[in-house]
C-alpha positions in Angstrom: 86.7 2.2 0.0 84.3 0.4 1.7 81.9 1.6 3.7 82.3 2.1 7.6 80.1 2.3 10.6 81.5 4.0 13.3 80.1 4.7 16.6 82.1 6.4 19.3 80.7 9.6 22.3 77.1 9.3 20.6 77.9 9.8 17.3 77.5 6.7 14.1 79.5 7.8 10.5 78.6 5.6 7.2 80.5 6.6 4.3 84.4 6.7 3.6 86.4 5.6 6.0 87.6 8.9 8.5 91.3 9.1 8.8 91.1 9.0 12.5 88.0 8.1 14.6 89.5 11.2 17.6 88.0 14.1 14.6 84.5 12.7 15.2 84.9 13.5 18.6 85.7 16.9 17.5 82.7 17.3 15.1 80.8 20.8 15.2 77.0 19.1 14.7 78.1 16.9 18.0 79.0 19.4 19.8 76.0 22.0 19.0 74.0 19.0 19.9 75.4 18.4 23.2 74.2 22.1 24.4 70.6 21.6 23.5 70.3 18.8 26.1 70.6 19.7 29.9 68.6 20.7 33.2 67.0 23.6 31.7 66.9 22.9 28.2 65.6 19.5 26.3 66.3 15.5 27.9 67.8 14.1 24.5 68.4 15.2 21.2 69.1 12.9 17.8 70.2 14.1 14.1 71.3 13.1 11.1 73.3 14.6 8.6 74.2 13.7 4.7 77.1 16.1 3.8 77.4 17.6 -0.1 80.1 15.1 0.0 77.1 12.5 0.4 78.3 11.0 3.4 75.8 10.3 6.3 76.3 10.6 10.1 74.2 10.6 13.3 74.2 11.5 16.4 72.7 11.5 19.8 73.6 13.9 23.1 71.7 13.8 26.2 69.4 11.3 28.0 67.4 8.5 26.3 65.2 7.4 29.6 65.5 9.9 32.6 64.3 6.5 34.9 67.1 4.2 33.8 69.4 7.2 32.1 70.2 5.0 29.3 71.3 6.8 26.1 69.7 7.9 23.4 69.8 5.9 20.7 71.6 6.2 17.3 69.0 7.3 14.6 66.0 5.8 17.0 62.1 6.3 15.9 60.1 9.5 17.4 56.7 11.3 16.5 57.1 14.1 13.8 54.5 15.6 14.4 53.6 18.3 11.5 56.5 16.7 9.2 53.6 14.2 8.4 51.9 16.6 6.4 54.8 15.8 3.7 53.8 12.4 4.1 49.9 13.2 3.6 51.0 16.1 0.2 52.7 13.5 -1.6 49.4 10.8 -1.5 47.0 13.8 -2.4 49.7 15.1 -5.4 49.5 10.9 -6.4 45.6 10.9 -6.7 46.1 14.7 -8.3 48.6 12.9 -11.0 45.8 9.4 -11.7 43.2 12.5 -12.4 41.0 11.4 -9.6 41.6 14.7 -7.6 41.8 18.2 -8.5 44.0 20.9 -6.9 41.6 23.7 -8.1 38.4 21.9 -7.1 36.1 22.9 -3.8 36.2 20.6 -0.5 32.7 20.5 -0.8 32.6 18.4 -4.0 34.5 15.4 -2.5 33.1 15.5 1.3 29.6 17.7 1.0 28.3 18.8 4.3 31.3 18.1 6.1 33.2 21.6 6.4 30.2 23.4 8.2 31.6 26.3 10.8 30.5 29.5 11.1 30.2 31.6 8.0 32.9 28.9 6.2 32.1 28.3 2.7 33.2 24.9 2.0 32.2 25.5 -1.6 34.5 28.6 -2.0 37.8 26.2 -0.2 40.1 24.4 -2.7 42.4 21.0 -2.3 45.3 23.3 -3.3 44.3 25.9 0.0 44.4 23.0 2.2 47.6 21.6 1.3 48.8 25.6 1.4 47.4 26.5 4.2 45.7 29.6 2.1 42.0 27.9 3.2 41.3 30.0 6.3 39.8 27.3 8.3 40.7 28.0 12.0 42.9 25.4 13.4 41.5 22.4 15.9 43.8 21.9 18.1 43.5 25.4 18.7 40.5 24.3 20.4 42.2 21.5 22.0 45.1 23.1 23.8 44.4 26.8 24.9 47.5 26.7 27.3 49.8 24.4 27.8 48.7 21.6 30.1 46.1 21.4 28.0 47.4 19.2 26.8 48.0 16.9 29.9 43.9 15.0 29.6 44.5 14.2 26.0 47.5 11.5 26.6 45.8 8.8 26.0 42.4 9.5 24.7 41.7 8.5 20.7 39.7 11.4 18.7 38.8 9.9 14.9 39.5 12.7 12.4 35.7 12.8 12.1 35.6 14.3 15.8 38.9 16.7 14.8 36.5 18.5 12.2 34.0 18.9 14.2 35.9 20.7 16.9 37.0 23.4 13.3 33.5 23.5 12.3 32.6 24.8 16.5 35.0 27.0 16.3 34.9 30.8 16.0 34.6 32.5 11.8 38.0 31.8 10.2 38.4 33.5 7.1 37.9 34.2 3.5 39.7 31.6 2.0 42.0 32.3 -0.5 43.7 35.9 1.2 46.8 34.7 3.3 48.5 31.9 5.0 47.5 30.4 8.0 48.7 27.1 9.5 46.1 24.9 10.5 46.0 21.3 11.2 42.5 21.3 9.7 43.6 21.3 6.5 45.5 18.2 6.6 42.7 15.9 8.2 39.9 17.5 5.4 43.2 16.6 2.9 43.3 12.9 4.7 39.6 12.6 4.6 39.5 13.5 1.2 42.4 11.1 0.1 39.8 8.2 1.5 36.8 9.6 -0.3 38.8 9.2 -3.7 40.2 5.6 -3.2 38.0 4.2 -0.8 40.7 3.1 1.2 42.2 4.2 4.5 45.1 7.0 4.8 46.6 4.9 6.8 47.0 2.2 4.0 47.6 5.4 1.6 50.7 6.3 3.1 53.1 2.8 3.9 51.9 1.7 0.1 52.4 4.4 -2.0 55.3 6.5 0.1 56.8 4.3 3.3 57.1 1.1 1.1 57.5 2.6 -2.4 61.1 4.1 -1.5 62.2 1.3 1.1 61.9 3.0 4.7 62.4 0.8 6.7 61.8 2.7 10.0 58.4 5.1 9.4 55.9 3.9 10.1 51.6 5.0 10.6 50.3 3.7 13.7 47.2 2.2 13.6 43.8 3.5 15.3 44.2 3.1 19.5 48.4 2.7 19.1 50.3 4.6 21.8 53.6 2.8 21.7 56.5 3.6 19.4 57.9 0.3 18.0 61.5 -0.6 18.1 64.6 1.2 19.5 63.2 5.2 20.7 64.8 7.4 23.2 61.2 8.8 25.5 59.9 12.0 25.4 58.8 14.6 27.5 56.0 17.1 28.6 56.3 19.3 31.4 53.6 19.6 34.3 52.9 23.3 34.1 51.2 22.3 38.2 54.5 20.7 39.6 57.2 21.4 37.5 58.2 17.9 36.8 59.1 16.3 33.1 56.5 13.8 32.3 56.9 11.0 30.2 55.0 11.2 26.9 56.3 8.7 24.9 53.1 6.5 25.3 50.2 7.9 24.1 47.5 8.0 21.9 48.1 10.4 18.3 45.4 10.3 16.6 44.3 13.6 16.9 47.1 14.2 15.1 46.0 11.8 12.3 47.1 12.5 8.8 47.8 16.5 10.0 50.8 14.9 12.3 51.0 11.0 13.9 53.6 9.6 11.7 56.1 7.6 13.5 59.8 7.5 11.6 63.7 8.8 12.3 66.2 11.3 11.7 67.5 9.0 8.6 64.3 7.6 7.4 63.5 11.6 7.2 66.6 12.5 5.3 66.1 9.6 2.4 62.0 10.9 2.3 62.9 14.4 1.5 65.8 13.4 -1.0 63.4 11.1 -2.7 60.7 13.3 -2.9 63.0 15.9 -4.4 64.3 13.8 -6.9 61.1 13.0 -7.7 61.1 9.5 -6.9 57.4 9.9 -5.8 56.1 13.1 -8.2 56.1 13.5 -11.8 57.4 16.6 -12.8 54.1 18.5 -12.8 53.5 17.7 -9.1 56.5 18.1 -7.4 56.4 21.4 -9.3 53.2 22.3 -7.8 54.3 21.2 -4.5 57.7 23.4 -5.2 55.2 26.3 -5.7 55.2 28.5 -2.3 53.6 31.6 -0.9 55.1 34.1 1.4 54.7 32.8 5.0 54.8 36.4 6.5 56.0 39.5 6.2 60.1 39.6 6.0 59.4 36.1 6.7 62.9 34.0 5.2 60.5 31.6 4.4 57.5 30.2 2.7 55.2 27.4 2.6 54.3 24.5 -1.0 51.7 22.4 -0.6 53.1 20.4 2.5 57.0 21.7 1.8 58.5 24.9 3.7 61.6 26.7 1.6 64.6 28.2 3.7 66.5 30.7 2.7 70.6 29.7 4.1 72.9 31.9 5.0 75.8 30.1 3.0 73.0 30.4 -0.2 70.1 29.0 -1.7 67.3 27.2 -0.3 66.1 24.0 1.6 63.3 22.3 1.8 61.4 20.4 4.3 59.5 20.3 7.5 59.1 20.3 11.6 57.0 19.2 13.6 55.8 19.0 16.7 54.2 16.8 19.0 53.8 16.4 22.6 57.5 14.6 23.8 59.3 15.4 20.6 60.3 18.2 18.2 61.5 17.6 14.8 63.6 20.1 12.4 63.8 18.6 8.7 66.0 20.5 6.2 66.9 19.4 2.5 68.7 20.9 -0.3 68.0 20.1 -4.1 72.2 18.7 -4.4 71.5 16.1 -1.5 72.2 18.2 1.5 69.5 16.8 4.3 69.9 17.2 8.4 67.1 16.4 10.5 67.1 17.4 14.2 64.7 16.0 16.5 64.7 16.8 20.7 62.8 14.9 23.0 60.6 17.0 24.3 58.6 20.5 23.2 59.2 24.1 23.1 57.3 24.9 26.2 59.0 22.6 28.5 62.3 23.5 28.5 63.3 26.9 31.1 66.4 28.0 28.6 64.8 29.2 25.2 67.6 30.5 23.6 68.3 26.7 22.7 65.5 26.8 20.2 68.4 29.6 18.7 70.6 26.8 18.9 69.3 24.8 17.1 68.1 26.4 14.3 72.3 27.5 14.0 73.1 23.5 14.0 70.3 23.4 10.7 72.0 26.0 9.0 75.2 24.6 10.1 75.1 21.2 9.3 74.0 22.3 5.4 76.0 25.1 5.1 79.4 23.7 6.6 82.8 22.9 3.6 
């Protein structure tokens, strides 16, 4: 049967044509997405869902531009924050395949003298521990953003990767490497610098050539230094000002402080395509993909664990999903893909701290699980 593309009520469908367009208007994913938006919730939301039958549907809800009232564009481009770490990990693991990087070699052997924080011994921190978040290094974003409103002065400030490492070096002691899992953006800035050092090429180019072009992602790109815009169709992203309670437009911002840890721009559809390609072995050889999927607990009793740039999530319907969410001012992304190809990415256009009704977080988690577990 010929593929169909239908847009109705904020939803687009690709795959075998449905029996009736009315069915789409009552789609439970659309209804769940509608619950995420509102005065005390997020301004807008968008999603892409690939079901167990191979059909992909694109959804949108809320307002894409509070000034004009424009709708959220279906499958629009957004800043994906820490979901960028999956791309960085793939690049490093490709370099492992090529013999240019060794997972159990020390950070000091690749970046001599760069990691120099008080009480930190870079000779005992490995590349694997960077990718796995078991390095014990402090997170430079904790120094930048001790409070929610501390984000606001950085909207148009460019920080180079070395600046970010310097921030981490000036922080109080971390913990000894390998003792436990502790999420730190510093790890992925260092991983990006290692990739640059061993190849002699910019990190942005490495991601573009080795990942984005290799699997044909049309709407994903790495912003160049100083680029504050989002190209193409996109919803605006917002950040609440604690002093005035006003939602500020944070769409135009400098994401350089995220760099290899969080600066990419993509769409829900492209993110699903990327993680599916990754799990199918289109980006890594079996040995490196197995390393990436070898996980450690993220905490006592947690229903998820972490590999090398990938979270593993337990599903209520059985089995697991893989992916990596991401937060950056203006946008928050949830992503999960199963080994059999089911996939969901949901993006909302403000962060948790900008939302007054915190129950929206539970609703978003339930949407992701329901999208993967529905019959």
